[in-house]
N, C-alpha and C positions, 0 to 999 in steps of 0.2 A: 486436474480443471486443467481448462484452456485458458492463457492468460494473454490479455490485450494489454500492449505494448503503449503507451501515451505517444510518447518521442517517436514511433515510428507511424503515425499518423500527421507530425504536422499540426498538430492544432493549436490552434493560439489559447492556453490555458489560462493565460491571463485576461481574458473577455468571459471567461467562467467562471461565476460567484461560488455553486458548490460543488463537493466531491460528487454528485446526481446528477450534476448538468456537464461534467467530463468525461463522464461515464456512459450518459446516453450520447455523445458527441463521439464519444468513442466507437459506440456499436453501431453509429452507422456505416463506419470503415470496416468493420469486422465481414471477410468473408468465408463462413465455415469451410467453402470447398477446396480452399486451397491453402487451410489448416489441415497438418497433421493430426492423426491422434495421441491422445498423450500417451494412451494405454499401449494401443501397439505399432503406432507411429507408421501406419500407413496415410495418403494424401488421398483428397476424394471419396472419403467413408462415409464421414460427417453430414446427418441432417437434424433440423431443428427437431429439440424435441419438448415444446413450452417453458414454463418460466416458472419462477416463484418469488414470492416476498422477500426483501433481506430487510431489515431494520439498519438505519444506519444513522448516527449523530455526525450530527456537523456544524460547523462554527460559520457564521455570516450575518450580516447585517449586526455586531455588535455583541450575538448573544449565541450560545449553546441550541442547536435544534435536532428537533429528533424527524428521521421522515424514513421512507424506504422508497426502496428503488425494485423493479421487477429483474432479476438475473436470469440467462438466459441460460438454457439447457439445450446440448446437442447428445444426437446418438450417433454411436458408430456402427455403420452395417458389417465390418469388419469384426471386431471381436466383442459384439453385441453389451458392450458399455454405455451408460451416461457421462456426461462430464457438466460443471458449471463453466460458464465463460464469464469468470472474473477482471478486471482490468488491476491493471499493476497498482490503481493506489488506493486497492481496500486487500486489508489484511485477510487474507483468510480465514474464516471460525471467529473473525469477534465483528460488531460494531461501529467498529473506529475504523476511517482512513486514515491512512499514512502520511495525509497533511494534516492529519486533525490531530496524531499523536505529534508531528513535529511542530505543529502549532504550539501544545502545550510545552514541549520542552524547551520551545524558543524561549516560552511566559517566563518559564523558570527559571532560566540562565539570563534574562535580560532582567528581570523584576527589582522594583523602586528598592533602593535600602531600608534595608528593614523591613522588609516583606517577607512575610514566609511561604515558604513551600503549601504548606497549607490552605495558608489565602488564596493562589492562584490555583489549588486544586478544587477545590470549592468554587471558582469564578466560571473554571468547565466542567465543572458537575463530574468529576474524576475522582477516585479515593487516592490516598497518598502513597498507598502501596501501590498502587496500577501504576502510579508516574515512576515511583523507581524500579518497576518492573520495564516500564517501556525505556527508560535510561538506562541502565543494563545492558536490554538487548540491544539498543538502538547501538551505544561503544562497543559491544559484544560484536556485532555483526562491518560496523565498519575499521575495525580490526582486523576481520579476515580479509576484507580489500587492501586495506593499505599494511597489514602489519604489525611491525611493532606502532608504528608512525598512530596507529590509528587512537589508542589515548592521550594523545599529546593536542592533536586537533580537535577535541568536541569542542574546547570555546572557540575558535575558529572557523568551525565546519559551514563550508558558502551554505549547502542545504537549510542550515538550522538559521541562517542569517534571514534569509527568502526561500521556506519552504515549497512554494510554488514551483522554484527552479528548479529541484527534482526530476521535476518532469519532462524539463526542454533538454535533459543530455540523455546518454544510452547508460546512465547511472544503472539503473534499475533492473533493466533488459542485460546487461553486461553481470548482474549478480547474480541474477537467474540463471541465467547461462552457466553458469562459473560453477553455482552451488548447487541447482537443483531446485531449491528453495527459493520462497521472495522475499524481500528483505522486509524486516521486524514478522515474520512470520517464526509463529512458535517451531524451534527444532530442536531436538536434543541432542541432535549430534553437534551444532554451531554452539550450544550454551553449555556443552560439556568439555569443549574447546579444539573442535574441528569437525567439517564435514567426513 
């Protein structure tokens, strides 16, 4: 897959309401001819190869919304492979964006006294087991970046306090460059203790 890193485009994500809007704005800045192929690493060999619909669960207007976006595909003339063009805010192989996942994590962390995890998960239409998987993955991946400090900083994490801010720093880009997979993407290597 070809990744679009939103912070590289200097988008004002605070003015965009949904993950789909952020994706569409980032797509306008994407220049496939300047990107290297993710497979063979050559530049100048990518061309448009259609698109496909992607289901997306989002949260805006005070509620969970189901929607879809058209994901572009590119073809590499050199290695003859096709790749999806996904922004960093989409977690590969899921219908949830990083922003949505972080909103759920934040909502559970800041829930009212006496409110249970199940109630918050129901509000966001997420299974409790999914929440705990996200929480474990979030802590694991943050620990990869921060080492032993990561597990202690979960409660004070600036990305959980204001999830949208994760797109105004190079955190997601740096994570991908360092580990070779996207933040919160399922990775057996990371979840077994290291890349």
